[in-house]
PDBQT receptor file of N, H, CA, C and O in Angstrom, charges set to zero:
ATOM      1  N   MET A   1       0.814  -1.187   0.000  1.00  0.00    +0.000 N 
ATOM      2  CA  MET A   1       0.000   0.000   0.000  1.00  0.00    +0.000 C 
ATOM      3  C   MET A   1       0.866   1.262   0.000  1.00  0.00    +0.000 C 
ATOM      4  O   MET A   1       0.616   2.177  -0.785  1.00  0.00    +0.000 OA
ATOM      5  N   LEU A   2       1.874   1.324   0.864  1.00  0.00    +0.000 N 
ATOM      6  H   LEU A   2       2.077   0.581   1.502  1.00  0.00    +0.000 HD
ATOM      7  CA  LEU A   2       2.736   2.499   0.866  1.00  0.00    +0.000 C 
ATOM      8  C   LEU A   2       3.471   2.660  -0.452  1.00  0.00    +0.000 C 
ATOM      9  O   LEU A   2       3.683   3.779  -0.919  1.00  0.00    +0.000 OA
ATOM     10  N   SER A   3       3.862   1.539  -1.055  1.00  0.00    +0.000 N 
ATOM     11  H   SER A   3       3.690   0.630  -0.676  1.00  0.00    +0.000 HD
ATOM     12  CA  SER A   3       4.555   1.656  -2.343  1.00  0.00    +0.000 C 
ATOM     13  C   SER A   3       3.626   2.219  -3.416  1.00  0.00    +0.000 C 
ATOM     14  O   SER A   3       4.076   2.942  -4.305  1.00  0.00    +0.000 OA
ATOM     15  N   THR A   4       2.349   1.898  -3.339  1.00  0.00    +0.000 N 
ATOM     16  H   THR A   4       1.984   1.311  -2.617  1.00  0.00    +0.000 HD
ATOM     17  CA  THR A   4       1.378   2.458  -4.285  1.00  0.00    +0.000 C 
ATOM     18  C   THR A   4       1.214   3.952  -4.053  1.00  0.00    +0.000 C 
ATOM     19  O   THR A   4       1.156   4.729  -5.006  1.00  0.00    +0.000 OA
ATOM     20  N   LEU A   5       1.138   4.357  -2.784  1.00  0.00    +0.000 N 
ATOM     21  H   LEU A   5       1.185   3.726  -2.010  1.00  0.00    +0.000 HD
ATOM     22  CA  LEU A   5       1.032   5.787  -2.487  1.00  0.00    +0.000 C 
ATOM     23  C   LEU A   5       2.284   6.538  -2.926  1.00  0.00    +0.000 C 
ATOM     24  O   LEU A   5       2.205   7.679  -3.381  1.00  0.00    +0.000 OA
ATOM     25  N   GLU A   6       3.431   5.895  -2.788  1.00  0.00    +0.000 N 
ATOM     26  H   GLU A   6       3.495   4.967  -2.419  1.00  0.00    +0.000 HD
ATOM     27  CA  GLU A   6       4.676   6.506  -3.260  1.00  0.00    +0.000 C 
ATOM     28  C   GLU A   6       4.642   6.634  -4.781  1.00  0.00    +0.000 C 
ATOM     29  O   GLU A   6       4.984   7.681  -5.330  1.00  0.00    +0.000 OA
ATOM     30  N   ARG A   7       4.237   5.585  -5.443  1.00  0.00    +0.000 N 
ATOM     31  H   ARG A   7       3.959   4.734  -4.996  1.00  0.00    +0.000 HD
ATOM     32  CA  ARG A   7       4.157   5.592  -6.916  1.00  0.00    +0.000 C 
ATOM     33  C   ARG A   7       3.216   6.688  -7.405  1.00  0.00    +0.000 C 
ATOM     34  O   ARG A   7       3.469   7.328  -8.426  1.00  0.00    +0.000 OA
ATOM     35  N   ASP A   8       2.116   6.900  -6.657  1.00  0.00    +0.000 N 
ATOM     36  H   ASP A   8       1.911   6.381  -5.828  1.00  0.00    +0.000 HD
ATOM     37  CA  ASP A   8       1.113   7.885  -7.052  1.00  0.00    +0.000 C 
ATOM     38  C   ASP A   8       1.473   9.312  -6.642  1.00  0.00    +0.000 C 
ATOM     39  O   ASP A   8       0.740  10.251  -6.950  1.00  0.00    +0.000 OA
ATOM     40  N   GLY A   9       2.601   9.475  -5.949  1.00  0.00    +0.000 N 
ATOM     41  H   GLY A   9       3.197   8.711  -5.698  1.00  0.00    +0.000 HD
ATOM     42  CA  GLY A   9       3.042  10.808  -5.570  1.00  0.00    +0.000 C 
ATOM     43  C   GLY A   9       2.352  11.355  -4.335  1.00  0.00    +0.000 C 
ATOM     44  O   GLY A   9       2.362  12.565  -4.106  1.00  0.00    +0.000 OA
ATOM     45  N   ILE A  10       1.748  10.477  -3.529  1.00  0.00    +0.000 N 
ATOM     46  H   ILE A  10       1.739   9.495  -3.714  1.00  0.00    +0.000 HD
ATOM     47  CA  ILE A  10       1.060  10.910  -2.315  1.00  0.00    +0.000 C 
ATOM     48  C   ILE A  10       2.040  10.982  -1.141  1.00  0.00    +0.000 C 
ATOM     49  O   ILE A  10       1.900  11.835  -0.265  1.00  0.00    +0.000 OA
ATOM     50  N   VAL A  11       3.029  10.088  -1.123  1.00  0.00    +0.000 N 
ATOM     51  H   VAL A  11       3.143   9.395  -1.835  1.00  0.00    +0.000 HD
ATOM     52  CA  VAL A  11       4.054  10.087  -0.085  1.00  0.00    +0.000 C 
ATOM     53  C   VAL A  11       5.426   9.996  -0.735  1.00  0.00    +0.000 C 
ATOM     54  O   VAL A  11       5.568   9.558  -1.876  1.00  0.00    +0.000 OA
ATOM     55  N   THR A  12       6.431  10.423   0.021  1.00  0.00    +0.000 N 
ATOM     56  H   THR A  12       6.316  10.779   0.948  1.00  0.00    +0.000 HD
ATOM     57  CA  THR A  12       7.818  10.195  -0.371  1.00  0.00    +0.000 C 
ATOM     58  C   THR A  12       8.432   9.259   0.661  1.00  0.00    +0.000 C 
ATOM     59  O   THR A  12       8.047   9.268   1.830  1.00  0.00    +0.000 OA
ATOM     60  N   ARG A  13       9.381   8.462   0.222  1.00  0.00    +0.000 N 
ATOM     61  H   ARG A  13       9.694   8.455  -0.727  1.00  0.00    +0.000 HD
ATOM     62  CA  ARG A  13      10.048   7.517   1.111  1.00  0.00    +0.000 C 
ATOM     63  C   ARG A  13      11.519   7.867   1.197  1.00  0.00    +0.000 C 
ATOM     64  O   ARG A  13      12.174   8.126   0.188  1.00  0.00    +0.000 OA
ATOM     65  N   THR A  14      12.033   7.871   2.430  1.00  0.00    +0.000 N 
ATOM     66  H   THR A  14      11.501   7.661   3.250  1.00  0.00    +0.000 HD
ATOM     67  CA  THR A  14      13.455   8.068   2.669  1.00  0.00    +0.000 C 
ATOM     68  C   THR A  14      13.973   6.831   3.374  1.00  0.00    +0.000 C 
ATOM     69  O   THR A  14      13.473   6.458   4.435  1.00  0.00    +0.000 OA
ATOM     70  N   VAL A  15      14.985   6.188   2.782  1.00  0.00    +0.000 N 
ATOM     71  H   VAL A  15      15.392   6.491   1.921  1.00  0.00    +0.000 HD
ATOM     72  CA  VAL A  15      15.586   5.002   3.379  1.00  0.00    +0.000 C 
ATOM     73  C   VAL A  15      16.703   5.448   4.302  1.00  0.00    +0.000 C 
ATOM     74  O   VAL A  15      17.607   6.169   3.880  1.00  0.00    +0.000 OA
ATOM     75  N   ASN A  16      16.649   5.024   5.560  1.00  0.00    +0.000 N 
ATOM     76  H   ASN A  16      15.914   4.439   5.902  1.00  0.00    +0.000 HD
ATOM     77  CA  ASN A  16      17.684   5.337   6.539  1.00  0.00    +0.000 C 
ATOM     78  C   ASN A  16      18.489   4.068   6.797  1.00  0.00    +0.000 C 
ATOM     79  O   ASN A  16      17.973   3.129   7.403  1.00  0.00    +0.000 OA
ATOM     80  N   PRO A  17      19.736   4.022   6.351  1.00  0.00    +0.000 N 
ATOM     81  CA  PRO A  17      20.530   2.794   6.465  1.00  0.00    +0.000 C 
ATOM     82  C   PRO A  17      21.126   2.543   7.852  1.00  0.00    +0.000 C 
ATOM     83  O   PRO A  17      21.812   1.540   8.051  1.00  0.00    +0.000 OA
ATOM     84  N   GLU A  18      20.875   3.436   8.810  1.00  0.00    +0.000 N 
ATOM     85  H   GLU A  18      20.317   4.250   8.649  1.00  0.00    +0.000 HD
ATOM     86  CA  GLU A  18      21.449   3.238  10.143  1.00  0.00    +0.000 C 
ATOM     87  C   GLU A  18      20.903   1.953  10.770  1.00  0.00    +0.000 C 
ATOM     88  O   GLU A  18      19.961   1.354  10.252  1.00  0.00    +0.000 OA
ATOM     89  N   ALA A  19      21.492   1.545  11.866  1.00  0.00    +0.000 N 
ATOM     90  H   ALA A  19      22.257   2.032  12.287  1.00  0.00    +0.000 HD
ATOM     91  CA  ALA A  19      21.091   0.294  12.503  1.00  0.00    +0.000 C 
ATOM     92  C   ALA A  19      20.024   0.569  13.561  1.00  0.00    +0.000 C 
ATOM     93  O   ALA A  19      20.250   1.409  14.432  1.00  0.00    +0.000 OA
ATOM     94  N   PRO A  20      18.906  -0.085  13.525  1.00  0.00    +0.000 N 
ATOM     95  CA  PRO A  20      18.427  -0.921  12.432  1.00  0.00    +0.000 C 
ATOM     96  C   PRO A  20      17.936  -0.041  11.283  1.00  0.00    +0.000 C 
ATOM     97  O   PRO A  20      17.452   1.068  11.509  1.00  0.00    +0.000 OA
ATOM     98  N   PRO A  21      18.059  -0.531  10.067  1.00  0.00    +0.000 N 
ATOM     99  CA  PRO A  21      17.601   0.260   8.926  1.00  0.00    +0.000 C 
ATOM    100  C   PRO A  21      16.084   0.462   9.000  1.00  0.00    +0.000 C 
ATOM    101  O   PRO A  21      15.343  -0.416   9.443  1.00  0.00    +0.000 OA
ATOM    102  N   HIS A  22      15.652   1.619   8.563  1.00  0.00    +0.000 N 
ATOM    103  H   HIS A  22      16.254   2.332   8.203  1.00  0.00    +0.000 HD
ATOM    104  CA  HIS A  22      14.213   1.877   8.531  1.00  0.00    +0.000 C 
ATOM    105  C   HIS A  22      13.910   2.924   7.468  1.00  0.00    +0.000 C 
ATOM    106  O   HIS A  22      14.781   3.679   7.037  1.00  0.00    +0.000 OA
ATOM    107  N   ASP A  23      12.659   2.941   7.067  1.00  0.00    +0.000 N 
ATOM    108  H   ASP A  23      11.951   2.328   7.417  1.00  0.00    +0.000 HD
ATOM    109  CA  ASP A  23      12.201   3.900   6.068  1.00  0.00    +0.000 C 
ATOM    110  C   ASP A  23      11.335   4.941   6.761  1.00  0.00    +0.000 C 
ATOM    111  O   ASP A  23      10.638   4.641   7.731  1.00  0.00    +0.000 OA
ATOM    112  N   GLU A  24      11.387   6.151   6.260  1.00  0.00    +0.000 N 
ATOM    113  H   GLU A  24      11.953   6.395   5.472  1.00  0.00    +0.000 HD
ATOM    114  CA  GLU A  24      10.514   7.222   6.735  1.00  0.00    +0.000 C 
ATOM    115  C   GLU A  24       9.658   7.671   5.569  1.00  0.00    +0.000 C 
ATOM    116  O   GLU A  24      10.138   7.804   4.443  1.00  0.00    +0.000 OA
ATOM    117  N   TYR A  25       8.389   7.902   5.849  1.00  0.00    +0.000 N 
ATOM    118  H   TYR A  25       7.999   7.793   6.763  1.00  0.00    +0.000 HD
ATOM    119  CA  TYR A  25       7.449   8.355   4.831  1.00  0.00    +0.000 C 
ATOM    120  C   TYR A  25       6.924   9.723   5.216  1.00  0.00    +0.000 C 
ATOM    121  O   TYR A  25       6.632   9.982   6.383  1.00  0.00    +0.000 OA
ATOM    122  N   ASP A  26       6.805  10.594   4.231  1.00  0.00    +0.000 N 
ATOM    123  H   ASP A  26       7.042  10.384   3.282  1.00  0.00    +0.000 HD
ATOM    124  CA  ASP A  26       6.244  11.927   4.426  1.00  0.00    +0.000 C 
ATOM    125  C   ASP A  26       5.202  12.179   3.349  1.00  0.00    +0.000 C 
ATOM    126  O   ASP A  26       5.307  11.679   2.229  1.00  0.00    +0.000 OA
ATOM    127  N   LEU A  27       4.203  12.960   3.709  1.00  0.00    +0.000 N 
ATOM    128  H   LEU A  27       4.118  13.367   4.619  1.00  0.00    +0.000 HD
ATOM    129  CA  LEU A  27       3.203  13.347   2.722  1.00  0.00    +0.000 C 
ATOM    130  C   LEU A  27       3.782  14.391   1.772  1.00  0.00    +0.000 C 
ATOM    131  O   LEU A  27       4.525  15.279   2.190  1.00  0.00    +0.000 OA
ATOM    132  N   THR A  28       3.444  14.279   0.519  1.00  0.00    +0.000 N 
ATOM    133  H   THR A  28       2.840  13.558   0.179  1.00  0.00    +0.000 HD
ATOM    134  CA  THR A  28       3.777  15.293  -0.478  1.00  0.00    +0.000 C 
ATOM    135  C   THR A  28       2.668  16.358  -0.432  1.00  0.00    +0.000 C 
ATOM    136  O   THR A  28       1.673  16.165   0.267  1.00  0.00    +0.000 OA
ATOM    137  N   PRO A  29       2.815  17.458  -1.148  1.00  0.00    +0.000 N 
ATOM    138  CA  PRO A  29       1.707  18.432  -1.193  1.00  0.00    +0.000 C 
ATOM    139  C   PRO A  29       0.376  17.807  -1.625  1.00  0.00    +0.000 C 
ATOM    140  O   PRO A  29      -0.641  18.087  -0.990  1.00  0.00    +0.000 OA
ATOM    141  N   PRO A  30       0.332  16.975  -2.673  1.00  0.00    +0.000 N 
ATOM    142  CA  PRO A  30      -0.955  16.333  -2.981  1.00  0.00    +0.000 C 
ATOM    143  C   PRO A  30      -1.445  15.435  -1.836  1.00  0.00    +0.000 C 
ATOM    144  O   PRO A  30      -2.646  15.350  -1.581  1.00  0.00    +0.000 OA
ATOM    145  N   GLY A  31      -0.524  14.778  -1.159  1.00  0.00    +0.000 N 
ATOM    146  H   GLY A  31       0.452  14.847  -1.366  1.00  0.00    +0.000 HD
ATOM    147  CA  GLY A  31      -0.908  13.945  -0.021  1.00  0.00    +0.000 C 
ATOM    148  C   GLY A  31      -1.501  14.775   1.100  1.00  0.00    +0.000 C 
ATOM    149  O   GLY A  31      -2.497  14.390   1.713  1.00  0.00    +0.000 OA
ATOM    150  N   ARG A  32      -0.882  15.920   1.366  1.00  0.00    +0.000 N 
ATOM    151  H   ARG A  32      -0.073  16.233   0.869  1.00  0.00    +0.000 HD
ATOM    152  CA  ARG A  32      -1.412  16.805   2.413  1.00  0.00    +0.000 C 
ATOM    153  C   ARG A  32      -2.802  17.323   2.046  1.00  0.00    +0.000 C 
ATOM    154  O   ARG A  32      -3.626  17.580   2.924  1.00  0.00    +0.000 OA
ATOM    155  N   SER A  33      -3.055  17.473   0.762  1.00  0.00    +0.000 N 
ATOM    156  H   SER A  33      -2.386  17.264   0.049  1.00  0.00    +0.000 HD
ATOM    157  CA  SER A  33      -4.381  17.969   0.351  1.00  0.00    +0.000 C 
ATOM    158  C   SER A  33      -5.479  16.949   0.638  1.00  0.00    +0.000 C 
ATOM    159  O   SER A  33      -6.660  17.293   0.604  1.00  0.00    +0.000 OA
ATOM    160  N   LEU A  34      -5.113  15.711   0.918  1.00  0.00    +0.000 N 
ATOM    161  H   LEU A  34      -4.154  15.431   0.946  1.00  0.00    +0.000 HD
ATOM    162  CA  LEU A  34      -6.098  14.669   1.254  1.00  0.00    +0.000 C 
ATOM    163  C   LEU A  34      -6.489  14.679   2.726  1.00  0.00    +0.000 C 
ATOM    164  O   LEU A  34      -7.446  14.007   3.110  1.00  0.00    +0.000 OA
ATOM    165  N   GLU A  35      -5.771  15.424   3.555  1.00  0.00    +0.000 N 
ATOM    166  H   GLU A  35      -4.993  15.970   3.244  1.00  0.00    +0.000 HD
ATOM    167  CA  GLU A  35      -6.051  15.395   4.998  1.00  0.00    +0.000 C 
ATOM    168  C   GLU A  35      -7.485  15.801   5.327  1.00  0.00    +0.000 C 
ATOM    169  O   GLU A  35      -8.130  15.143   6.145  1.00  0.00    +0.000 OA
ATOM    170  N   VAL A  36      -7.992  16.845   4.726  1.00  0.00    +0.000 N 
ATOM    171  H   VAL A  36      -7.468  17.379   4.062  1.00  0.00    +0.000 HD
ATOM    172  CA  VAL A  36      -9.350  17.308   5.037  1.00  0.00    +0.000 C 
ATOM    173  C   VAL A  36     -10.397  16.275   4.626  1.00  0.00    +0.000 C 
ATOM    174  O   VAL A  36     -11.247  15.929   5.447  1.00  0.00    +0.000 OA
ATOM    175  N   PRO A  37     -10.374  15.765   3.385  1.00  0.00    +0.000 N 
ATOM    176  CA  PRO A  37     -11.406  14.773   3.054  1.00  0.00    +0.000 C 
ATOM    177  C   PRO A  37     -11.270  13.473   3.845  1.00  0.00    +0.000 C 
ATOM    178  O   PRO A  37     -12.281  12.856   4.181  1.00  0.00    +0.000 OA
ATOM    179  N   ILE A  38     -10.057  13.049   4.147  1.00  0.00    +0.000 N 
ATOM    180  H   ILE A  38      -9.236  13.550   3.874  1.00  0.00    +0.000 HD
ATOM    181  CA  ILE A  38      -9.879  11.824   4.925  1.00  0.00    +0.000 C 
ATOM    182  C   ILE A  38     -10.393  12.035   6.348  1.00  0.00    +0.000 C 
ATOM    183  O   ILE A  38     -11.034  11.149   6.914  1.00  0.00    +0.000 OA
ATOM    184  N   ARG A  39     -10.120  13.186   6.918  1.00  0.00    +0.000 N 
ATOM    185  H   ARG A  39      -9.600  13.906   6.459  1.00  0.00    +0.000 HD
ATOM    186  CA  ARG A  39     -10.629  13.493   8.266  1.00  0.00    +0.000 C 
ATOM    187  C   ARG A  39     -12.161  13.501   8.254  1.00  0.00    +0.000 C 
ATOM    188  O   ARG A  39     -12.788  13.020   9.198  1.00  0.00    +0.000 OA
ATOM    189  N   ALA A  40     -12.765  14.041   7.196  1.00  0.00    +0.000 N 
ATOM    190  H   ALA A  40     -12.255  14.431   6.429  1.00  0.00    +0.000 HD
ATOM    191  CA  ALA A  40     -14.221  14.071   7.094  1.00  0.00    +0.000 C 
ATOM    192  C   ALA A  40     -14.789  12.650   7.039  1.00  0.00    +0.000 C 
ATOM    193  O   ALA A  40     -15.804  12.368   7.677  1.00  0.00    +0.000 OA
ATOM    194  N   VAL A  41     -14.152  11.761   6.293  1.00  0.00    +0.000 N 
ATOM    195  H   VAL A  41     -13.328  11.990   5.775  1.00  0.00    +0.000 HD
ATOM    196  CA  VAL A  41     -14.612  10.370   6.222  1.00  0.00    +0.000 C 
ATOM    197  C   VAL A  41     -14.464   9.691   7.578  1.00  0.00    +0.000 C 
ATOM    198  O   VAL A  41     -15.353   8.946   7.993  1.00  0.00    +0.000 OA
ATOM    199  N   ALA A  42     -13.363   9.934   8.270  1.00  0.00    +0.000 N 
ATOM    200  H   ALA A  42     -12.642  10.538   7.934  1.00  0.00    +0.000 HD
ATOM    201  CA  ALA A  42     -13.158   9.339   9.594  1.00  0.00    +0.000 C 
ATOM    202  C   ALA A  42     -14.216   9.832  10.576  1.00  0.00    +0.000 C 
ATOM    203  O   ALA A  42     -14.751   9.041  11.353  1.00  0.00    +0.000 OA
ATOM    204  N   GLU A  43     -14.523  11.120  10.551  1.00  0.00    +0.000 N 
ATOM    205  H   GLU A  43     -14.088  11.763   9.920  1.00  0.00    +0.000 HD
ATOM    206  CA  GLU A  43     -15.549  11.660  11.440  1.00  0.00    +0.000 C 
ATOM    207  C   GLU A  43     -16.917  11.079  11.110  1.00  0.00    +0.000 C 
ATOM    208  O   GLU A  43     -17.690  10.767  12.016  1.00  0.00    +0.000 OA
ATOM    209  N   TRP A  44     -17.227  10.931   9.817  1.00  0.00    +0.000 N 
ATOM    210  H   TRP A  44     -16.599  11.184   9.082  1.00  0.00    +0.000 HD
ATOM    211  CA  TRP A  44     -18.486  10.318   9.407  1.00  0.00    +0.000 C 
ATOM    212  C   TRP A  44     -18.577   8.890   9.949  1.00  0.00    +0.000 C 
ATOM    213  O   TRP A  44     -19.615   8.483  10.471  1.00  0.00    +0.000 OA
ATOM    214  N   ALA A  45     -17.489   8.135   9.822  1.00  0.00    +0.000 N 
ATOM    215  H   ALA A  45     -16.645   8.465   9.398  1.00  0.00    +0.000 HD
ATOM    216  CA  ALA A  45     -17.483   6.748  10.300  1.00  0.00    +0.000 C 
ATOM    217  C   ALA A  45     -17.702   6.700  11.807  1.00  0.00    +0.000 C 
ATOM    218  O   ALA A  45     -18.454   5.854  12.292  1.00  0.00    +0.000 OA
ATOM    219  N   GLU A  46     -17.061   7.590  12.553  1.00  0.00    +0.000 N 
ATOM    220  H   GLU A  46     -16.451   8.278  12.159  1.00  0.00    +0.000 HD
ATOM    221  CA  GLU A  46     -17.258   7.615  14.000  1.00  0.00    +0.000 C 
ATOM    222  C   GLU A  46     -18.703   7.920  14.364  1.00  0.00    +0.000 C 
ATOM    223  O   GLU A  46     -19.274   7.276  15.244  1.00  0.00    +0.000 OA
ATOM    224  N   ARG A  47     -19.298   8.905  13.687  1.00  0.00    +0.000 N 
ATOM    225  H   ARG A  47     -18.834   9.429  12.972  1.00  0.00    +0.000 HD
ATOM    226  CA  ARG A  47     -20.692   9.262  13.973  1.00  0.00    +0.000 C 
ATOM    227  C   ARG A  47     -21.649   8.134  13.624  1.00  0.00    +0.000 C 
ATOM    228  O   ARG A  47     -22.656   7.938  14.304  1.00  0.00    +0.000 OA
ATOM    229  N   ASN A  48     -21.341   7.399  12.577  1.00  0.00    +0.000 N 
ATOM    230  H   ASN A  48     -20.523   7.558  12.025  1.00  0.00    +0.000 HD
ATOM    231  CA  ASN A  48     -22.267   6.390  12.071  1.00  0.00    +0.000 C 
ATOM    232  C   ASN A  48     -21.949   4.966  12.505  1.00  0.00    +0.000 C 
ATOM    233  O   ASN A  48     -22.663   4.037  12.127  1.00  0.00    +0.000 OA
ATOM    234  N   MET A  49     -20.892   4.776  13.290  1.00  0.00    +0.000 N 
ATOM    235  H   MET A  49     -20.313   5.531  13.598  1.00  0.00    +0.000 HD
ATOM    236  CA  MET A  49     -20.499   3.420  13.683  1.00  0.00    +0.000 C 
ATOM    237  C   MET A  49     -21.604   2.657  14.403  1.00  0.00    +0.000 C 
ATOM    238  O   MET A  49     -21.785   1.474  14.117  1.00  0.00    +0.000 OA
ATOM    239  N   PRO A  50     -22.355   3.266  15.322  1.00  0.00    +0.000 N 
ATOM    240  CA  PRO A  50     -23.441   2.500  15.948  1.00  0.00    +0.000 C 
ATOM    241  C   PRO A  50     -24.461   1.990  14.925  1.00  0.00    +0.000 C 
ATOM    242  O   PRO A  50     -24.910   0.848  15.015  1.00  0.00    +0.000 OA
ATOM    243  N   ARG A  51     -24.823   2.825  13.965  1.00  0.00    +0.000 N 
ATOM    244  H   ARG A  51     -24.459   3.753  13.892  1.00  0.00    +0.000 HD
ATOM    245  CA  ARG A  51     -25.773   2.411  12.929  1.00  0.00    +0.000 C 
ATOM    246  C   ARG A  51     -25.179   1.317  12.047  1.00  0.00    +0.000 C 
ATOM    247  O   ARG A  51     -25.868   0.365  11.679  1.00  0.00    +0.000 OA
ATOM    248  N   ILE A  52     -23.911   1.457  11.713  1.00  0.00    +0.000 N 
ATOM    249  H   ILE A  52     -23.352   2.230  12.012  1.00  0.00    +0.000 HD
ATOM    250  CA  ILE A  52     -23.241   0.447  10.894  1.00  0.00    +0.000 C 
ATOM    251  C   ILE A  52     -23.197  -0.884  11.632  1.00  0.00    +0.000 C 
ATOM    252  O   ILE A  52     -23.457  -1.936  11.048  1.00  0.00    +0.000 OA
ATOM    253  N   THR A  53     -22.868  -0.832  12.917  1.00  0.00    +0.000 N 
ATOM    254  H   THR A  53     -22.656   0.023  13.392  1.00  0.00    +0.000 HD
ATOM    255  CA  THR A  53     -22.809  -2.058  13.719  1.00  0.00    +0.000 C 
ATOM    256  C   THR A  53     -24.174  -2.732  13.770  1.00  0.00    +0.000 C 
ATOM    257  O   THR A  53     -24.268  -3.951  13.628  1.00  0.00    +0.000 OA
ATOM    258  N   ARG A  54     -25.240  -1.946  13.971  1.00  0.00    +0.000 N 
ATOM    259  H   ARG A  54     -25.163  -0.955  14.086  1.00  0.00    +0.000 HD
ATOM    260  CA  ARG A  54     -26.602  -2.518  13.985  1.00  0.00    +0.000 C 
ATOM    261  C   ARG A  54     -26.958  -3.121  12.634  1.00  0.00    +0.000 C 
ATOM    262  O   ARG A  54     -27.599  -4.170  12.579  1.00  0.00    +0.000 OA
ATOM    263  N   ALA A  55     -26.556  -2.478  11.547  1.00  0.00    +0.000 N 
ATOM    264  H   ALA A  55     -26.036  -1.625  11.591  1.00  0.00    +0.000 HD
ATOM    265  CA  ALA A  55     -26.883  -2.978  10.205  1.00  0.00    +0.000 C 
ATOM    266  C   ALA A  55     -26.179  -4.291   9.910  1.00  0.00    +0.000 C 
ATOM    267  O   ALA A  55     -26.665  -5.080   9.099  1.00  0.00    +0.000 OA
ATOM    268  N   ARG A  56     -25.059  -4.539  10.544  1.00  0.00    +0.000 N 
ATOM    269  H   ARG A  56     -24.665  -3.899  11.203  1.00  0.00    +0.000 HD
ATOM    270  CA  ARG A  56     -24.308  -5.766  10.301  1.00  0.00    +0.000 C 
ATOM    271  C   ARG A  56     -24.992  -6.998  10.894  1.00  0.00    +0.000 C 
ATOM    272  O   ARG A  56     -24.835  -8.107  10.383  1.00  0.00    +0.000 OA
ATOM    273  N   VAL A  57     -25.754  -6.797  11.977  1.00  0.00    +0.000 N 
ATOM    274  H   VAL A  57     -25.882  -5.896  12.392  1.00  0.00    +0.000 HD
ATOM    275  CA  VAL A  57     -26.340  -7.931  12.694  1.00  0.00    +0.000 C 
ATOM    276  C   VAL A  57     -27.209  -8.801  11.788  1.00  0.00    +0.000 C 
ATOM    277  O   VAL A  57     -26.946 -10.000  11.692  1.00  0.00    +0.000 OA
ATOM    278  N   PRO A  58     -28.234  -8.258  11.116  1.00  0.00    +0.000 N 
ATOM    279  CA  PRO A  58     -29.063  -9.133  10.281  1.00  0.00    +0.000 C 
ATOM    280  C   PRO A  58     -28.270  -9.757   9.119  1.00  0.00    +0.000 C 
ATOM    281  O   PRO A  58     -28.510 -10.901   8.734  1.00  0.00    +0.000 OA
ATOM    282  N   HIS A  59     -27.344  -8.999   8.584  1.00  0.00    +0.000 N 
ATOM    283  H   HIS A  59     -27.150  -8.069   8.897  1.00  0.00    +0.000 HD
ATOM    284  CA  HIS A  59     -26.527  -9.542   7.490  1.00  0.00    +0.000 C 
ATOM    285  C   HIS A  59     -25.713 -10.739   7.972  1.00  0.00    +0.000 C 
ATOM    286  O   HIS A  59     -25.672 -11.779   7.316  1.00  0.00    +0.000 OA
ATOM    287  N   ASP A  60     -25.067 -10.578   9.125  1.00  0.00    +0.000 N 
ATOM    288  H   ASP A  60     -25.100  -9.733   9.658  1.00  0.00    +0.000 HD
ATOM    289  CA  ASP A  60     -24.231 -11.656   9.659  1.00  0.00    +0.000 C 
ATOM    290  C   ASP A  60     -25.072 -12.863  10.031  1.00  0.00    +0.000 C 
ATOM    291  O   ASP A  60     -24.614 -13.996   9.885  1.00  0.00    +0.000 OA
ATOM    292  N   ARG A  61     -26.282 -12.649  10.506  1.00  0.00    +0.000 N 
ATOM    293  H   ARG A  61     -26.654 -11.728  10.625  1.00  0.00    +0.000 HD
ATOM    294  CA  ARG A  61     -27.168 -13.786  10.813  1.00  0.00    +0.000 C 
ATOM    295  C   ARG A  61     -27.509 -14.568   9.559  1.00  0.00    +0.000 C 
ATOM    296  O   ARG A  61     -27.519 -15.799   9.568  1.00  0.00    +0.000 OA
ATOM    297  N   ARG A  62     -27.790 -13.844   8.471  1.00  0.00    +0.000 N 
ATOM    298  H   ARG A  62     -27.782 -12.844   8.464  1.00  0.00    +0.000 HD
ATOM    299  CA  ARG A  62     -28.110 -14.535   7.200  1.00  0.00    +0.000 C 
ATOM    300  C   ARG A  62     -26.905 -15.291   6.663  1.00  0.00    +0.000 C 
ATOM    301  O   ARG A  62     -27.050 -16.360   6.070  1.00  0.00    +0.000 OA
ATOM    302  N   ALA A  63     -25.703 -14.732   6.873  1.00  0.00    +0.000 N 
ATOM    303  H   ALA A  63     -25.585 -13.864   7.356  1.00  0.00    +0.000 HD
ATOM    304  CA  ALA A  63     -24.489 -15.334   6.327  1.00  0.00    +0.000 C 
ATOM    305  C   ALA A  63     -24.045 -16.561   7.140  1.00  0.00    +0.000 C 
ATOM    306  O   ALA A  63     -23.282 -17.390   6.643  1.00  0.00    +0.000 OA
ATOM    307  N   ALA A  64     -24.517 -16.677   8.374  1.00  0.00    +0.000 N 
ATOM    308  H   ALA A  64     -25.137 -16.004   8.778  1.00  0.00    +0.000 HD
ATOM    309  CA  ALA A  64     -24.075 -17.788   9.248  1.00  0.00    +0.000 C 
ATOM    310  C   ALA A  64     -24.709 -19.104   8.872  1.00  0.00    +0.000 C 
ATOM    311  O   ALA A  64     -24.439 -20.123   9.508  1.00  0.00    +0.000 OA
TER     312      ALA A  64
């Protein structure tokens, strides 16, 4: 997933060869422009989670 975001120009990756080696990811300007819509989706999910959880019950019963 991170490699796809890097390929799409949403994040940049910096490889740090120190011990232990690790990569650091940063948002690019286009990536930063996604913060507002992503935050809005997260807030929507939080507000609607009880309804979503209730909606899953009959579906899961049918699937069992």
